[in-house]
Steps between C-alpha positions, in 0.01 A plus 500: 500500500213400273223717361136385524170653392132432560179669397139507609374221277136602542418864423392671822172694504556807715221541754339841532602709804728225630854436622636156415819324397528374144826303527767403755844340507615348828842359582627203693717484813816421308480734201604856429285651225453845350227642278645600164184613321123506524224629279127554509257610230126562480249457217231751602308683229384817676716812488308653792575238766732587788854358502580186699758525777765228458731425795794268541467367856718294733327198653570268792253218425364359179139536393276238343507495124577308185860388449673654200718308261849635563726502196880516496605794284873457564653199673828519684494177693134495605222366281215533752426804718480490878265800500135432426260730318120512533226689320123539534527533877182418693657563842733798533862452604612658829662831408762694694288778654503837323801411283492527121818473295340714232161621387375614163169615351424310180203584281260207448451583130797319353737613776838327525766505771836326453755530781855381432745538787866588458751236612575550866174689560250215469241452775570190709238226477672280756839516672517145633218532752177303455172679423641807329359620172363776279150558368339726242197666662227695319262763637217597266240774515124449470379383159849396385498136383758430228685174464868499599801298386834493681832321540794490741863409417756423770859391549595232752 
């Protein structure tokens, strides 16, 4: 297995009172991949803004966005990933209805969330079936507009 990472190469401006995906990783029909880690942080300056709801969601179809540059962190045979990451999504991916693999409230004023999964307990990005993936989805309250940065690291 090889370890790859990608990040949202353009900082994402969170829209006020909105639900949208900031980043996705989708697998291929002949790959088994697991999410090892993801992070998200915000650069807001107001201590009085409401927290942003961050969800890790399963998806069944990719959205439209900008391709990330995937980087091999550890290579054990593979030098290029079969999973593809996107950021700055302009068309939302198709999510599995009402399913979130986790949800967290993160404050927009310098809030940071880093999730590292224990070996054997990683969420599956793709298990050899086409059009499987994971996305980071944000839901913001009214008047909350920080910029967000995030990354996803996976093993395939």
